[in-house]
C-alpha positions, -999 to 999 in steps of 0.1 A, spaced: 151 -86 -38 114 -81 -38 96 -67 -8 58 -73 -6 45 -54 25 10 -56 39 -4 -24 52 -28 -33 80 -7 -43 111 26 -38 94 26 -2 82 -3 10 103 -28 -2 129 -61 15 123 -51 51 117 -18 50 136 15 43 119 34 13 134 66 28 150 95 25 127 75 15 96 81 47 77 118 47 85 121 11 73 104 19 40 127 49 36 157 27 43 147 2 17 144 30 -9 178 43 1 191 9 -8 174 10 -42 145 -13 -32 109 -4 -41 85 -23 -19 51 -35 -32 23 -26 -9 -8 -48 -6 -38 -53 16 -68 -76 18 -88 -47 33 -112 -37 5 -128 -8 24 -107 19 6 -95 27 -29 -59 27 -40 -60 65 -40 -73 65 -4 -44 42 7 -19 64 -11 -32 95 7 -29 76 40 7 67 32 14 103 22 2 115 56 27 92 74 60 104 88 87 106 61 60 103 34 61 65 31 43 66 -2 68 90 -19 69 78 -55 52 45 -48 51 26 -80 33 -7 -73 1 -15 -55 -21 -44 -48 -55 -44 -31 -84 -67 -29 -107 -38 -35 -128 -38 -66 -129 -1 -60 -93 2 -70 -103 3 -106 -138 16 -110 -137 9 -148 -131 -28 -142 -162 -49 -150 -171 -79 -129 -164 -112 -147 -179 -145 -141 -155 -174 -133 -139 -188 -164 -145 -158 -186 
């Protein structure tokens, strides 16, 4: 089963973890599930989001494998493309 989990409002609200979110992620991992985290908040890089997860109780990001973000900052080497290119 795939788990796609939004960060803002599901894992944390502003800088505060949502109660139980880290435990839920930990439980999924105990069951052999690896959730995919995503956000439409482009204000931070993937590295900054990973650091924020690392600071959560039970280290929610521990060995996080997959990420999605709307941030162009997530890959600074990526060049902007025009539509259709």
